[in-house]
C-alpha positions in Angstrom: 0.0 -0.1 0.0 1.1 3.6 -0.9 0.6 5.3 2.1 3.3 2.7 4.1 6.0 4.2 2.2 4.9 8.1 2.7 7.2 8.2 5.9 10.4 8.0 4.0 9.2 9.5 0.9 10.9 12.7 -0.3 8.8 15.8 -0.4 6.9 16.8 -3.5 6.3 20.6 -2.6 5.9 22.5 0.6 3.0 24.2 2.0 2.2 26.9 4.7 -0.4 26.8 7.6 -2.8 29.7 7.2 -5.3 28.9 9.9 -6.2 26.1 12.1 -10.0 26.9 12.5 -11.5 23.5 11.7 -15.1 23.0 12.2 -15.3 19.0 13.0 -11.8 18.3 14.2 -9.2 19.6 16.5 -5.9 20.3 14.1 -4.1 22.9 16.5 -2.1 20.5 18.3 -0.9 18.8 15.0 -0.4 22.2 13.1 1.2 25.2 13.8 0.0 28.7 12.1 3.0 30.1 9.8 4.8 26.8 9.8 6.0 25.2 6.5 5.5 21.5 6.3 6.6 19.0 3.5 3.9 17.4 1.3 4.4 13.8 0.5 0.9 13.3 -1.1 -1.7 15.2 -2.7 -5.3 14.5 -3.4 -8.3 16.6 -4.6 -9.3 17.4 -1.2 -6.2 16.8 1.2 -2.5 17.3 1.7 -0.6 14.4 3.3 2.0 16.1 5.3 4.7 15.3 8.1 2.9 17.1 10.9 4.2 18.3 14.6 3.8 14.4 15.5 6.5 13.5 13.0 4.1 11.2 11.3 2.2 11.7 8.0 -1.4 12.9 8.5 -4.1 14.0 6.0 -5.4 17.5 6.3 -7.9 19.7 4.3 -6.1 22.0 1.9 -8.1 24.9 3.2 -5.7 25.2 6.2 -2.6 25.6 3.8 -1.3 28.1 1.0 1.4 26.9 -1.4 4.6 28.3 -1.3 
């Protein structure tokens, strides 16, 4: 499965967090506003990034801006 390889995969681009105003889930523990994160996979709706936990997590694109 592809997601098992994401931890060691090279970044495809970087994104910067612009907000953590989640409607349904709490993301402020895993994302820091203003910090730049490496994107290891991208779908139509999500970025999969290495977050503050050091692991890969999927987050809505609305929290980020591309740099």
